[in-house]
N, C-alpha and C positions, 0 to 999 in steps of 0.2 A: 367875700361878703356872703353871709348865709341868709340874708333877708328874703331872697327869692324862694329858697327851699322852705323857710319858715312860713311864708305866705301860702305856698302850695299845701303844706301840711295843715294849716288852719282852714283851708278850703275843704280838705278831705275829712278832718277830724278835729273837733274841739272838745275841751273838757275843763270848763271853768265853772265856778259857782257849784261845784260838786256834781254836775250833770254832763254825761258823755253825749255828744251830738255827732251823728255819722252823716257825711256828705252835706254839711249845713250850708255851704256857700258855693256849690258847683253850678256853673252856667247850664241852662237847659239844653244847649246844643252839645254838651259833652255827654254823649249817650252811653259809651262803653268805657268803663274804667274800674280799677280795683287798687287796693293797697293791702299790704301785709305788715302786721306786727308794729303798728305805730303805738307808742306808749302814751297813756293818759295820766292825769292826776290819779293818785291811788295805786300806781304801778301796774295798771291793767294793760294788756296788749290786745289791740283790736285789729281785725282784718275785715274787709268788706268788698262786695262785688256789685257792680251796676251794669246791666246789659240792656240794650235797646231803650235806654232812658228809665229803666225800672230797677230799683234797688232789690236785689234778689235775696241777699243774706248777709249776715255779719257773724263773726266769731269773736268771742271775748275770752281771754285767758287771764287767770289770776295767779301768777307765780307766788305772790305773797298772801293770797286770800283777801277778804274784805267785802264790802258792800258796794255794788255798782248801781248807780242811778243813771238810766239810759233813756234819752228822749227817743221814742220809737220813730224810725224813719218811714214806716208804712202803717196803714190803719189796722190791719189784722196780722197776726203772727202765730207761729208755733215754734216750740223748742224741739229742734230736730235731733240734737245730741246734747248730752250733758254729763259731766263728771264732777263730783264733789261740789255740787251746786244746788241751791234751794231757791225757788221762786218765792219772793216775799210778797210782791204786789204787782199788778198791772192795771193802772187806771189813769185817766186823763192823759193819754199818749205817753205815759212814763212807765218803764219797766224797772223793777227793783229786784236785783239778784244778789244773793248772799253766797259767797264762795269760801270754801276751805282752801288752805294753801295748796296750790297746784291745780285748782279747779278750772273748768272751762265750760263753754256753752256755744252751740251753734243755733242762731235764731234765723228763721226763714220767713219770707213774705208769705202771708196767709192765703193769698189768692192764687198761688202757683199750683 
């Protein structure tokens, strides 16, 4: 039965209604955790890290390219690294990134 694994993945990463949500349902007492290369709708691969209760960063890879709509998990951010990526918009706690095939971006919490 894969229900438990599916439930944990939904706690770590959700991507329904066209929006990617990182750590959307993690209990507050889970202070340190990370995941690598979980796939979202649109074929994006997402990795993220949370330390001492704070989401530090996430990485998004686009093996097939496309537009990613991301609900920002922190109030301010900066793009630490990127390849084959264009920032389309960042407003109302949503970040929109356009990727060419094979593109990637590392997004970091802005107050670090």
